[in-house]
All heavy atoms as TSV, in Angstrom:
chain	resi	resn	atom	element	x	y	z
A	1	MET	N	N	-40.535	-46.452	-75.762
A	1	MET	CA	C	-39.851	-45.395	-75.068
A	1	MET	C	C	-40.730	-44.106	-75.130
A	1	MET	O	O	-41.288	-43.815	-76.193
A	1	MET	CB	C	-38.484	-45.122	-75.691
A	1	MET	CG	C	-37.690	-44.155	-74.929
A	1	MET	SD	S	-36.024	-43.705	-75.534
A	1	MET	CE	C	-35.356	-45.155	-76.202
A	2	SER	N	N	-40.819	-43.410	-74.075
A	2	SER	CA	C	-41.585	-42.168	-74.087
A	2	SER	C	C	-40.630	-40.984	-74.275
A	2	SER	O	O	-39.434	-41.103	-74.023
A	2	SER	CB	C	-42.391	-41.987	-72.795
A	2	SER	OG	O	-41.545	-41.853	-71.708
A	3	GLU	N	N	-41.169	-39.889	-74.704
A	3	GLU	CA	C	-40.383	-38.701	-74.972
A	3	GLU	C	C	-40.761	-37.576	-74.026
A	3	GLU	O	O	-41.909	-37.512	-73.553
A	3	GLU	CB	C	-40.582	-38.233	-76.397
A	3	GLU	CG	C	-40.073	-39.220	-77.416
A	3	GLU	CD	C	-40.202	-38.713	-78.855
A	3	GLU	OE1	O	-40.462	-37.520	-79.034
A	3	GLU	OE2	O	-40.053	-39.548	-79.748
A	4	ILE	N	N	-39.799	-36.718	-73.739
A	4	ILE	CA	C	-40.032	-35.523	-72.916
A	4	ILE	C	C	-39.553	-34.322	-73.733
A	4	ILE	O	O	-38.429	-34.359	-74.288
A	4	ILE	CB	C	-39.225	-35.591	-71.598
A	4	ILE	CG1	C	-39.716	-36.715	-70.760
A	4	ILE	CG2	C	-39.282	-34.279	-70.865
A	4	ILE	CD1	C	-38.925	-36.951	-69.472
A	5	LEU	N	N	-40.377	-33.329	-73.799
A	5	LEU	CA	C	-40.009	-32.081	-74.456
A	5	LEU	C	C	-39.244	-31.227	-73.453
A	5	LEU	O	O	-39.745	-30.970	-72.333
A	5	LEU	CB	C	-41.249	-31.343	-74.952
A	5	LEU	CG	C	-41.029	-30.041	-75.665
A	5	LEU	CD1	C	-40.183	-30.213	-76.895
A	5	LEU	CD2	C	-42.379	-29.403	-76.018
A	6	LEU	N	N	-38.063	-30.803	-73.818
A	6	LEU	CA	C	-37.233	-30.073	-72.888
A	6	LEU	C	C	-36.825	-28.736	-73.529
A	6	LEU	O	O	-35.920	-28.695	-74.390
A	6	LEU	CB	C	-35.987	-30.854	-72.553
A	6	LEU	CG	C	-34.986	-30.301	-71.549
A	6	LEU	CD1	C	-35.678	-30.209	-70.185
A	6	LEU	CD2	C	-33.790	-31.213	-71.467
A	7	PRO	N	N	-37.476	-27.641	-73.127
A	7	PRO	CA	C	-37.108	-26.347	-73.700
A	7	PRO	C	C	-35.716	-25.896	-73.172
A	7	PRO	O	O	-35.473	-25.937	-71.976
A	7	PRO	CB	C	-38.197	-25.378	-73.238
A	7	PRO	CG	C	-38.823	-26.063	-72.065
A	7	PRO	CD	C	-38.575	-27.534	-72.182
A	8	LEU	N	N	-34.865	-25.502	-74.101
A	8	LEU	CA	C	-33.514	-25.047	-73.736
A	8	LEU	C	C	-33.315	-23.653	-74.299
A	8	LEU	O	O	-33.697	-23.373	-75.425
A	8	LEU	CB	C	-32.443	-25.984	-74.315
A	8	LEU	CG	C	-32.500	-27.456	-73.921
A	8	LEU	CD1	C	-31.432	-28.227	-74.688
A	8	LEU	CD2	C	-32.299	-27.610	-72.446
A	9	ASP	N	N	-32.660	-22.792	-73.511
A	9	ASP	CA	C	-32.336	-21.490	-74.050
A	9	ASP	C	C	-31.250	-21.656	-75.126
A	9	ASP	O	O	-30.563	-22.694	-75.172
A	9	ASP	CB	C	-31.913	-20.506	-72.951
A	9	ASP	CG	C	-30.636	-20.902	-72.241
A	9	ASP	OD1	O	-29.596	-21.036	-72.921
A	9	ASP	OD2	O	-30.673	-21.118	-71.031
A	10	PRO	N	N	-31.085	-20.702	-76.012
A	10	PRO	CA	C	-30.162	-20.851	-77.133
A	10	PRO	C	C	-28.718	-21.161	-76.709
A	10	PRO	O	O	-28.054	-21.970	-77.333
A	10	PRO	CB	C	-30.248	-19.509	-77.866
A	10	PRO	CG	C	-31.609	-18.989	-77.524
A	10	PRO	CD	C	-31.893	-19.462	-76.132
A	11	ALA	N	N	-28.246	-20.532	-75.636
A	11	ALA	CA	C	-26.878	-20.777	-75.212
A	11	ALA	C	C	-26.689	-22.214	-74.715
A	11	ALA	O	O	-25.675	-22.874	-75.050
A	11	ALA	CB	C	-26.463	-19.817	-74.122
A	12	LEU	N	N	-27.666	-22.744	-74.010
A	12	LEU	CA	C	-27.568	-24.098	-73.486
A	12	LEU	C	C	-27.702	-25.078	-74.649
A	12	LEU	O	O	-26.952	-26.089	-74.706
A	12	LEU	CB	C	-28.671	-24.353	-72.466
A	12	LEU	CG	C	-28.624	-25.643	-71.702
A	12	LEU	CD1	C	-27.273	-25.804	-70.972
A	12	LEU	CD2	C	-29.756	-25.687	-70.667
A	13	ARG	N	N	-28.556	-24.787	-75.588
A	13	ARG	CA	C	-28.687	-25.685	-76.740
A	13	ARG	C	C	-27.393	-25.686	-77.565
A	13	ARG	O	O	-26.956	-26.752	-78.038
A	13	ARG	CB	C	-29.874	-25.243	-77.632
A	13	ARG	CG	C	-30.076	-26.089	-78.860
A	13	ARG	CD	C	-30.267	-27.546	-78.467
A	13	ARG	NE	N	-30.047	-28.469	-79.564
A	13	ARG	CZ	C	-30.926	-29.338	-80.014
A	13	ARG	NH1	N	-32.103	-29.413	-79.442
A	13	ARG	NH2	N	-30.616	-30.129	-81.000
A	14	ALA	N	N	-26.755	-24.543	-77.739
A	14	ALA	CA	C	-25.489	-24.461	-78.482
A	14	ALA	C	C	-24.417	-25.288	-77.770
A	14	ALA	O	O	-23.641	-26.014	-78.415
A	14	ALA	CB	C	-25.072	-23.027	-78.648
A	15	ALA	N	N	-24.373	-25.182	-76.429
A	15	ALA	CA	C	-23.383	-25.949	-75.664
A	15	ALA	C	C	-23.643	-27.454	-75.794
A	15	ALA	O	O	-22.714	-28.238	-75.964
A	15	ALA	CB	C	-23.389	-25.527	-74.198
A	16	LEU	N	N	-24.894	-27.825	-75.771
A	16	LEU	CA	C	-25.287	-29.239	-75.952
A	16	LEU	C	C	-24.872	-29.738	-77.333
A	16	LEU	O	O	-24.273	-30.821	-77.470
A	16	LEU	CB	C	-26.787	-29.388	-75.736
A	16	LEU	CG	C	-27.384	-30.775	-75.994
A	16	LEU	CD1	C	-26.733	-31.824	-75.075
A	16	LEU	CD2	C	-28.878	-30.735	-75.821
A	17	ASP	N	N	-25.171	-28.946	-78.346
A	17	ASP	CA	C	-24.807	-29.323	-79.698
A	17	ASP	C	C	-23.295	-29.433	-79.886
A	17	ASP	O	O	-22.797	-30.358	-80.528
A	17	ASP	CB	C	-25.364	-28.309	-80.733
A	17	ASP	CG	C	-26.870	-28.407	-80.874
A	17	ASP	OD1	O	-27.470	-29.443	-80.473
A	17	ASP	OD2	O	-27.474	-27.411	-81.338
A	18	ASP	N	N	-22.556	-28.509	-79.287
A	18	ASP	CA	C	-21.095	-28.535	-79.335
A	18	ASP	C	C	-20.515	-29.822	-78.672
A	18	ASP	O	O	-19.624	-30.465	-79.198
A	18	ASP	CB	C	-20.475	-27.322	-78.681
A	18	ASP	CG	C	-20.660	-26.052	-79.525
A	18	ASP	OD1	O	-21.052	-26.153	-80.714
A	18	ASP	OD2	O	-20.436	-24.965	-78.949
A	19	LEU	N	N	-21.070	-30.155	-77.496
A	19	LEU	CA	C	-20.598	-31.337	-76.790
A	19	LEU	C	C	-20.930	-32.603	-77.576
A	19	LEU	O	O	-20.093	-33.486	-77.700
A	19	LEU	CB	C	-21.225	-31.394	-75.399
A	19	LEU	CG	C	-20.816	-32.576	-74.533
A	19	LEU	CD1	C	-19.300	-32.653	-74.364
A	19	LEU	CD2	C	-21.517	-32.518	-73.175
A	20	ALA	N	N	-22.137	-32.657	-78.124
A	20	ALA	CA	C	-22.520	-33.812	-78.932
A	20	ALA	C	C	-21.594	-33.953	-80.141
A	20	ALA	O	O	-21.142	-35.051	-80.476
A	20	ALA	CB	C	-23.970	-33.690	-79.324
A	21	ASP	N	N	-21.311	-32.858	-80.777
A	21	ASP	CA	C	-20.437	-32.869	-81.941
A	21	ASP	C	C	-19.036	-33.356	-81.564
A	21	ASP	O	O	-18.421	-34.187	-82.245
A	21	ASP	CB	C	-20.369	-31.454	-82.545
A	21	ASP	CG	C	-19.533	-31.461	-83.824
A	21	ASP	OD1	O	-19.850	-32.239	-84.732
A	21	ASP	OD2	O	-18.608	-30.643	-83.924
A	22	ALA	N	N	-18.510	-32.875	-80.432
A	22	ALA	CA	C	-17.204	-33.291	-79.961
A	22	ALA	C	C	-17.174	-34.773	-79.616
A	22	ALA	O	O	-16.138	-35.443	-79.789
A	22	ALA	CB	C	-16.808	-32.466	-78.763
A	23	ARG	N	N	-18.286	-35.282	-79.128
A	23	ARG	CA	C	-18.368	-36.732	-78.757
A	23	ARG	C	C	-18.740	-37.607	-79.948
A	23	ARG	O	O	-18.646	-38.823	-79.861
A	23	ARG	CB	C	-19.390	-36.911	-77.673
A	23	ARG	CG	C	-18.947	-36.374	-76.306
A	23	ARG	CD	C	-19.997	-36.505	-75.238
A	23	ARG	NE	N	-20.494	-37.880	-75.090
A	23	ARG	CZ	C	-21.403	-38.237	-74.193
A	23	ARG	NH1	N	-21.941	-37.303	-73.377
A	23	ARG	NH2	N	-21.815	-39.467	-74.109
A	24	GLY	N	N	-19.177	-36.968	-81.028
A	24	GLY	CA	C	-19.558	-37.721	-82.221
A	24	GLY	C	C	-20.875	-38.452	-82.039
A	24	GLY	O	O	-21.014	-39.583	-82.519
A	25	CYS	N	N	-21.790	-37.827	-81.357
A	25	CYS	CA	C	-23.111	-38.460	-81.125
A	25	CYS	C	C	-24.183	-37.404	-81.235
A	25	CYS	O	O	-23.924	-36.214	-81.451
A	25	CYS	CB	C	-23.144	-39.124	-79.753
A	25	CYS	SG	S	-22.972	-37.995	-78.359
A	26	ALA	N	N	-25.411	-37.821	-81.103
A	26	ALA	CA	C	-26.574	-36.914	-81.182
A	26	ALA	C	C	-26.746	-36.176	-79.847
A	26	ALA	O	O	-26.400	-36.730	-78.789
A	26	ALA	CB	C	-27.825	-37.722	-81.502
A	27	PRO	N	N	-27.267	-34.984	-79.890
A	27	PRO	CA	C	-27.531	-34.237	-78.635
A	27	PRO	C	C	-28.448	-35.050	-77.686
A	27	PRO	O	O	-28.231	-35.014	-76.468
A	27	PRO	CB	C	-28.239	-32.980	-79.119
A	27	PRO	CG	C	-27.761	-32.793	-80.519
A	27	PRO	CD	C	-27.584	-34.150	-81.077
A	28	GLU	N	N	-29.372	-35.821	-78.249
A	28	GLU	CA	C	-30.273	-36.614	-77.429
A	28	GLU	C	C	-29.459	-37.647	-76.612
A	28	GLU	O	O	-29.846	-37.960	-75.492
A	28	GLU	CB	C	-31.314	-37.322	-78.278
A	28	GLU	CG	C	-32.315	-36.355	-78.936
A	28	GLU	CD	C	-31.797	-35.673	-80.202
A	28	GLU	OE1	O	-30.666	-35.998	-80.656
A	28	GLU	OE2	O	-32.534	-34.819	-80.737
A	29	ASP	N	N	-28.403	-38.187	-77.184
A	29	ASP	CA	C	-27.580	-39.144	-76.469
A	29	ASP	C	C	-26.859	-38.492	-75.296
A	29	ASP	O	O	-26.732	-39.124	-74.224
A	29	ASP	CB	C	-26.556	-39.790	-77.413
A	29	ASP	CG	C	-27.188	-40.600	-78.502
A	29	ASP	OD1	O	-28.278	-41.161	-78.271
A	29	ASP	OD2	O	-26.580	-40.722	-79.608
A	30	VAL	N	N	-26.407	-37.282	-75.474
A	30	VAL	CA	C	-25.744	-36.546	-74.365
A	30	VAL	C	C	-26.730	-36.315	-73.233
A	30	VAL	O	O	-26.423	-36.550	-72.068
A	30	VAL	CB	C	-25.161	-35.202	-74.862
A	30	VAL	CG1	C	-24.597	-34.403	-73.712
A	30	VAL	CG2	C	-24.087	-35.436	-75.926
A	31	VAL	N	N	-27.952	-35.885	-73.588
A	31	VAL	CA	C	-28.947	-35.649	-72.577
A	31	VAL	C	C	-29.332	-36.924	-71.841
A	31	VAL	O	O	-29.429	-36.961	-70.605
A	31	VAL	CB	C	-30.218	-34.991	-73.220
A	31	VAL	CG1	C	-31.369	-34.907	-72.211
A	31	VAL	CG2	C	-29.890	-33.627	-73.771
A	32	LEU	N	N	-29.512	-38.017	-72.589
A	32	LEU	CA	C	-29.858	-39.297	-71.952
A	32	LEU	C	C	-28.736	-39.775	-71.010
A	32	LEU	O	O	-29.025	-40.213	-69.880
A	32	LEU	CB	C	-30.114	-40.372	-73.043
A	32	LEU	CG	C	-30.643	-41.696	-72.572
A	32	LEU	CD1	C	-31.929	-41.559	-71.758
A	32	LEU	CD2	C	-30.878	-42.613	-73.761
A	33	ASP	N	N	-27.487	-39.627	-71.406
A	33	ASP	CA	C	-26.385	-39.968	-70.528
A	33	ASP	C	C	-26.417	-39.123	-69.254
A	33	ASP	O	O	-26.164	-39.587	-68.161
A	33	ASP	CB	C	-25.045	-39.761	-71.230
A	33	ASP	CG	C	-24.726	-40.842	-72.266
A	33	ASP	OD1	O	-25.438	-41.870	-72.279
A	33	ASP	OD2	O	-23.788	-40.642	-73.050
A	34	ALA	N	N	-26.688	-37.824	-69.429
A	34	ALA	CA	C	-26.732	-36.909	-68.281
A	34	ALA	C	C	-27.865	-37.278	-67.316
A	34	ALA	O	O	-27.697	-37.289	-66.089
A	34	ALA	CB	C	-26.885	-35.484	-68.738
A	35	VAL	N	N	-29.014	-37.606	-67.842
A	35	VAL	CA	C	-30.162	-37.968	-66.999
A	35	VAL	C	C	-29.878	-39.277	-66.270
A	35	VAL	O	O	-30.141	-39.384	-65.075
A	35	VAL	CB	C	-31.456	-38.096	-67.852
A	35	VAL	CG1	C	-32.575	-38.714	-67.033
A	35	VAL	CG2	C	-31.882	-36.725	-68.358
A	36	ARG	N	N	-29.302	-40.242	-66.989
A	36	ARG	CA	C	-28.969	-41.517	-66.322
A	36	ARG	C	C	-27.976	-41.294	-65.173
A	36	ARG	O	O	-28.105	-41.846	-64.088
A	36	ARG	CB	C	-28.375	-42.501	-67.301
A	36	ARG	CG	C	-29.409	-43.116	-68.241
A	36	ARG	CD	C	-28.754	-44.024	-69.228
A	36	ARG	NE	N	-29.755	-44.671	-70.079
A	36	ARG	CZ	C	-29.613	-44.986	-71.328
A	36	ARG	NH1	N	-28.437	-44.705	-71.935
A	36	ARG	NH2	N	-30.563	-45.595	-71.981
A	37	GLY	N	N	-26.950	-40.490	-65.425
A	37	GLY	CA	C	-25.953	-40.191	-64.386
A	37	GLY	C	C	-26.569	-39.466	-63.201
A	37	GLY	O	O	-26.290	-39.770	-62.032
A	38	TYR	N	N	-27.444	-38.498	-63.451
A	38	TYR	CA	C	-28.124	-37.763	-62.391
A	38	TYR	C	C	-28.991	-38.707	-61.553
A	38	TYR	O	O	-28.955	-38.651	-60.342
A	38	TYR	CB	C	-28.942	-36.638	-62.981
A	38	TYR	CG	C	-29.738	-35.878	-61.942
A	38	TYR	CD1	C	-29.130	-34.940	-61.121
A	38	TYR	CD2	C	-31.084	-36.137	-61.747
A	38	TYR	CE1	C	-29.835	-34.249	-60.175
A	38	TYR	CE2	C	-31.821	-35.452	-60.798
A	38	TYR	CZ	C	-31.177	-34.513	-59.991
A	38	TYR	OH	O	-31.885	-33.833	-59.051
A	39	LEU	N	N	-29.715	-39.575	-62.214
A	39	LEU	CA	C	-30.593	-40.500	-61.481
A	39	LEU	C	C	-29.775	-41.468	-60.643
A	39	LEU	O	O	-30.153	-41.764	-59.492
A	39	LEU	CB	C	-31.504	-41.255	-62.455
A	39	LEU	CG	C	-32.583	-40.417	-63.078
A	39	LEU	CD1	C	-33.351	-41.249	-64.126
A	39	LEU	CD2	C	-33.563	-39.893	-62.055
A	40	ARG	N	N	-28.658	-41.955	-61.142
A	40	ARG	CA	C	-27.806	-42.809	-60.340
A	40	ARG	C	C	-27.292	-42.098	-59.103
A	40	ARG	O	O	-27.327	-42.629	-57.976
A	40	ARG	CB	C	-26.574	-43.309	-61.142
A	40	ARG	CG	C	-26.786	-44.581	-61.915
A	40	ARG	CD	C	-25.481	-45.127	-62.454
A	40	ARG	NE	N	-24.693	-44.179	-63.215
A	40	ARG	CZ	C	-24.821	-43.895	-64.505
A	40	ARG	NH1	N	-25.752	-44.539	-65.230
A	40	ARG	NH2	N	-24.094	-43.022	-65.090
A	41	GLN	N	N	-26.838	-40.876	-59.307
A	41	GLN	CA	C	-26.298	-40.083	-58.198
A	41	GLN	C	C	-27.367	-39.772	-57.168
A	41	GLN	O	O	-27.150	-39.964	-55.947
A	41	GLN	CB	C	-25.696	-38.790	-58.736
A	41	GLN	CG	C	-25.163	-37.871	-57.687
A	41	GLN	CD	C	-24.646	-36.545	-58.267
A	41	GLN	OE1	O	-24.718	-36.320	-59.458
A	41	GLN	NE2	N	-24.162	-35.691	-57.412
A	42	GLU	N	N	-28.519	-39.316	-57.596
A	42	GLU	CA	C	-29.578	-38.965	-56.662
A	42	GLU	C	C	-30.171	-40.190	-55.967
A	42	GLU	O	O	-30.505	-40.115	-54.795
A	42	GLU	CB	C	-30.684	-38.199	-57.398
A	42	GLU	CG	C	-30.281	-36.741	-57.643
A	42	GLU	CD	C	-30.011	-35.957	-56.358
A	42	GLU	OE1	O	-30.926	-35.776	-55.562
A	42	GLU	OE2	O	-28.834	-35.578	-56.173
A	43	THR	N	N	-30.265	-41.284	-56.667
A	43	THR	CA	C	-30.769	-42.536	-56.055
A	43	THR	C	C	-29.835	-42.953	-54.935
A	43	THR	O	O	-30.270	-43.323	-53.836
A	43	THR	CB	C	-30.908	-43.655	-57.087
A	43	THR	OG1	O	-31.894	-43.214	-58.115
A	43	THR	CG2	C	-31.363	-44.942	-56.488
A	44	GLY	N	N	-28.524	-42.881	-55.190
A	44	GLY	CA	C	-27.571	-43.209	-54.143
A	44	GLY	C	C	-27.648	-42.279	-52.965
A	44	GLY	O	O	-27.600	-42.698	-51.806
A	45	ARG	N	N	-27.804	-40.996	-53.249
A	45	ARG	CA	C	-27.877	-39.996	-52.185
A	45	ARG	C	C	-29.121	-40.208	-51.331
A	45	ARG	O	O	-29.055	-40.226	-50.092
A	45	ARG	CB	C	-27.878	-38.591	-52.767
A	45	ARG	CG	C	-27.802	-37.488	-51.709
A	45	ARG	CD	C	-27.907	-36.103	-52.329
A	45	ARG	NE	N	-29.243	-35.863	-52.851
A	45	ARG	CZ	C	-30.312	-35.529	-52.061
A	45	ARG	NH1	N	-30.197	-35.419	-50.789
A	45	ARG	NH2	N	-31.479	-35.318	-52.637
A	46	VAL	N	N	-30.267	-40.405	-51.955
A	46	VAL	CA	C	-31.504	-40.592	-51.263
A	46	VAL	C	C	-31.449	-41.894	-50.440
A	46	VAL	O	O	-31.904	-41.940	-49.305
A	46	VAL	CB	C	-32.704	-40.623	-52.226
A	46	VAL	CG1	C	-34.000	-41.088	-51.569
A	46	VAL	CG2	C	-32.894	-39.203	-52.812
A	47	ARG	N	N	-30.890	-42.949	-51.042
A	47	ARG	CA	C	-30.764	-44.235	-50.319
A	47	ARG	C	C	-29.879	-44.054	-49.050
A	47	ARG	O	O	-30.200	-44.581	-47.993
A	47	ARG	CB	C	-30.172	-45.290	-51.234
A	47	ARG	CG	C	-30.108	-46.670	-50.569
A	47	ARG	CD	C	-29.625	-47.755	-51.503
A	47	ARG	NE	N	-30.644	-48.008	-52.520
A	47	ARG	CZ	C	-30.471	-47.839	-53.835
A	47	ARG	NH1	N	-29.292	-47.471	-54.321
A	47	ARG	NH2	N	-31.469	-48.103	-54.673
A	48	ALA	N	N	-28.789	-43.297	-49.210
A	48	ALA	CA	C	-27.917	-43.099	-48.057
A	48	ALA	C	C	-28.602	-42.313	-46.947
A	48	ALA	O	O	-28.458	-42.641	-45.754
A	48	ALA	CB	C	-26.654	-42.336	-48.520
A	49	VAL	N	N	-29.380	-41.299	-47.309
A	49	VAL	CA	C	-30.137	-40.521	-46.328
A	49	VAL	C	C	-31.192	-41.410	-45.630
A	49	VAL	O	O	-31.324	-41.417	-44.392
A	49	VAL	CB	C	-30.822	-39.274	-46.952
A	49	VAL	CG1	C	-31.777	-38.646	-45.991
A	49	VAL	CG2	C	-29.747	-38.273	-47.389
A	50	ALA	N	N	-31.902	-42.206	-46.422
A	50	ALA	CA	C	-32.947	-43.105	-45.863
A	50	ALA	C	C	-32.271	-44.148	-44.941
A	50	ALA	O	O	-32.827	-44.392	-43.839
A	50	ALA	CB	C	-33.680	-43.798	-46.979
A	51	ASP	N	N	-31.156	-44.695	-45.315
A	51	ASP	CA	C	-30.479	-45.670	-44.469
A	51	ASP	C	C	-30.021	-45.022	-43.162
A	51	ASP	O	O	-30.134	-45.616	-42.074
A	51	ASP	CB	C	-29.252	-46.274	-45.202
A	51	ASP	CG	C	-29.657	-47.214	-46.305
A	51	ASP	OD1	O	-30.837	-47.629	-46.379
A	51	ASP	OD2	O	-28.788	-47.565	-47.107
A	52	GLY	N	N	-29.513	-43.807	-43.274
A	52	GLY	CA	C	-29.074	-43.092	-42.081
A	52	GLY	C	C	-30.237	-42.795	-41.134
A	52	GLY	O	O	-30.129	-42.972	-39.929
A	53	LEU	N	N	-31.363	-42.382	-41.680
A	53	LEU	CA	C	-32.542	-42.144	-40.825
A	53	LEU	C	C	-33.040	-43.459	-40.224
A	53	LEU	O	O	-33.431	-43.442	-39.019
A	53	LEU	CB	C	-33.678	-41.536	-41.691
A	53	LEU	CG	C	-33.471	-40.057	-42.064
A	53	LEU	CD1	C	-34.519	-39.629	-43.077
A	53	LEU	CD2	C	-33.515	-39.157	-40.846
A	54	ALA	N	N	-33.031	-44.515	-40.980
A	54	ALA	CA	C	-33.482	-45.808	-40.441
A	54	ALA	C	C	-32.577	-46.254	-39.286
A	54	ALA	O	O	-33.066	-46.739	-38.265
A	54	ALA	CB	C	-33.517	-46.852	-41.547
A	55	ARG	N	N	-31.231	-46.067	-39.458
A	55	ARG	CA	C	-30.307	-46.431	-38.357
A	55	ARG	C	C	-30.518	-45.584	-37.131
A	55	ARG	O	O	-30.550	-46.038	-36.010
A	55	ARG	CB	C	-28.881	-46.355	-38.841
A	55	ARG	CG	C	-28.397	-47.531	-39.651
A	55	ARG	CD	C	-26.892	-47.532	-39.866
A	55	ARG	NE	N	-26.440	-46.302	-40.493
A	55	ARG	CZ	C	-26.438	-46.083	-41.814
A	55	ARG	NH1	N	-26.893	-47.007	-42.647
A	55	ARG	NH2	N	-25.995	-44.937	-42.317
A	56	HIS	N	N	-30.658	-44.254	-37.378
A	56	HIS	CA	C	-30.820	-43.314	-36.274
A	56	HIS	C	C	-32.118	-43.584	-35.502
A	56	HIS	O	O	-32.153	-43.387	-34.265
A	56	HIS	CB	C	-30.824	-41.883	-36.826
A	56	HIS	CG	C	-30.914	-40.815	-35.781
A	56	HIS	ND1	N	-29.840	-40.522	-34.961
A	56	HIS	CD2	C	-31.935	-40.032	-35.399
A	56	HIS	CE1	C	-30.205	-39.528	-34.115
A	56	HIS	NE2	N	-31.455	-39.237	-34.367
A	57	HIS	N	N	-33.153	-43.987	-36.171
A	57	HIS	CA	C	-34.461	-44.189	-35.530
A	57	HIS	C	C	-34.804	-45.681	-35.459
A	57	HIS	O	O	-36.013	-46.011	-35.336
A	57	HIS	CB	C	-35.548	-43.415	-36.325
A	57	HIS	CG	C	-35.324	-41.964	-36.351
A	57	HIS	ND1	N	-35.525	-41.167	-35.216
A	57	HIS	CD2	C	-34.944	-41.116	-37.324
A	57	HIS	CE1	C	-35.217	-39.889	-35.510
A	57	HIS	NE2	N	-34.874	-39.850	-36.786
A	58	ALA	N	N	-33.858	-46.548	-35.437
A	58	ALA	CA	C	-34.086	-47.982	-35.446
A	58	ALA	C	C	-34.954	-48.411	-34.268
A	58	ALA	O	O	-35.886	-49.204	-34.389
A	58	ALA	CB	C	-32.794	-48.773	-35.473
A	59	ASP	N	N	-34.655	-47.881	-33.083
A	59	ASP	CA	C	-35.401	-48.250	-31.887
A	59	ASP	C	C	-36.897	-47.848	-32.026
A	59	ASP	O	O	-37.786	-48.655	-31.738
A	59	ASP	CB	C	-34.805	-47.611	-30.630
A	59	ASP	CG	C	-35.489	-48.084	-29.365
A	59	ASP	OD1	O	-35.593	-49.326	-29.178
A	59	ASP	OD2	O	-35.947	-47.198	-28.569
A	60	LEU	N	N	-37.139	-46.651	-32.475
A	60	LEU	CA	C	-38.503	-46.174	-32.647
A	60	LEU	C	C	-39.233	-47.030	-33.716
A	60	LEU	O	O	-40.352	-47.416	-33.527
A	60	LEU	CB	C	-38.519	-44.717	-33.059
A	60	LEU	CG	C	-39.871	-44.130	-33.405
A	60	LEU	CD1	C	-40.829	-44.205	-32.207
A	60	LEU	CD2	C	-39.710	-42.668	-33.888
A	61	LEU	N	N	-38.544	-47.295	-34.825
A	61	LEU	CA	C	-39.141	-48.101	-35.880
A	61	LEU	C	C	-39.472	-49.480	-35.361
A	61	LEU	O	O	-40.515	-50.083	-35.699
A	61	LEU	CB	C	-38.225	-48.150	-37.107
A	61	LEU	CG	C	-38.042	-46.838	-37.851
A	61	LEU	CD1	C	-36.948	-46.960	-38.901
A	61	LEU	CD2	C	-39.328	-46.408	-38.493
A	62	TRP	N	N	-38.558	-50.046	-34.559
A	62	TRP	CA	C	-38.815	-51.399	-33.979
A	62	TRP	C	C	-40.052	-51.355	-33.065
A	62	TRP	O	O	-40.898	-52.203	-33.159
A	62	TRP	CB	C	-37.594	-51.842	-33.188
A	62	TRP	CG	C	-37.740	-53.217	-32.602
A	62	TRP	CD1	C	-37.560	-54.386	-33.259
A	62	TRP	CD2	C	-38.114	-53.498	-31.282
A	62	TRP	NE1	N	-37.836	-55.430	-32.402
A	62	TRP	CE2	C	-38.170	-54.914	-31.188
A	62	TRP	CE3	C	-38.420	-52.722	-30.140
A	62	TRP	CZ2	C	-38.486	-55.557	-29.986
A	62	TRP	CZ3	C	-38.716	-53.353	-28.980
A	62	TRP	CH2	C	-38.775	-54.760	-28.889
A	63	ARG	N	N	-40.156	-50.322	-32.219
A	63	ARG	CA	C	-41.315	-50.207	-31.314
A	63	ARG	C	C	-42.609	-49.988	-32.076
A	63	ARG	O	O	-43.613	-50.524	-31.653
A	63	ARG	CB	C	-41.060	-49.071	-30.290
A	63	ARG	CG	C	-40.069	-49.430	-29.204
A	63	ARG	CD	C	-39.930	-48.355	-28.187
A	63	ARG	NE	N	-39.153	-47.289	-28.738
A	63	ARG	CZ	C	-39.208	-46.016	-28.385
A	63	ARG	NH1	N	-40.076	-45.615	-27.483
A	63	ARG	NH2	N	-38.425	-45.104	-28.911
A	64	LEU	N	N	-42.548	-49.253	-33.152
A	64	LEU	CA	C	-43.774	-49.054	-33.953
A	64	LEU	C	C	-44.205	-50.343	-34.629
A	64	LEU	O	O	-45.395	-50.496	-34.908
A	64	LEU	CB	C	-43.533	-47.955	-34.982
A	64	LEU	CG	C	-43.438	-46.553	-34.458
A	64	LEU	CD1	C	-43.019	-45.587	-35.575
A	64	LEU	CD2	C	-44.743	-46.080	-33.855
A	65	GLY	N	N	-43.271	-51.202	-34.872
A	65	GLY	CA	C	-43.594	-52.471	-35.523
A	65	GLY	C	C	-44.192	-53.512	-34.572
A	65	GLY	O	O	-44.657	-54.563	-35.012
A	66	GLU	N	N	-44.187	-53.232	-33.298
A	66	GLU	CA	C	-44.744	-54.199	-32.302
A	66	GLU	C	C	-46.216	-54.324	-32.442
A	66	GLU	O	O	-46.942	-53.432	-32.697
A	66	GLU	CB	C	-44.363	-53.802	-30.864
A	66	GLU	CG	C	-42.881	-53.923	-30.576
A	66	GLU	CD	C	-42.564	-53.558	-29.141
A	66	GLU	OE1	O	-43.362	-52.865	-28.484
A	66	GLU	OE2	O	-41.499	-53.969	-28.665
């Protein structure tokens, strides 16, 4: 597993620590859950936009493939 250094301002770090404490886990676990959720959401959004563009331009894409 690779690591990423993420600088946080003191207020954000305190909020992260508080949330981790309330969940009974490490702050790193909260961050990892947040990143996974963000990636799922953005992947779905990007896929939906790409599918929409492909449908909208299907005729052009078909002609370019000739």
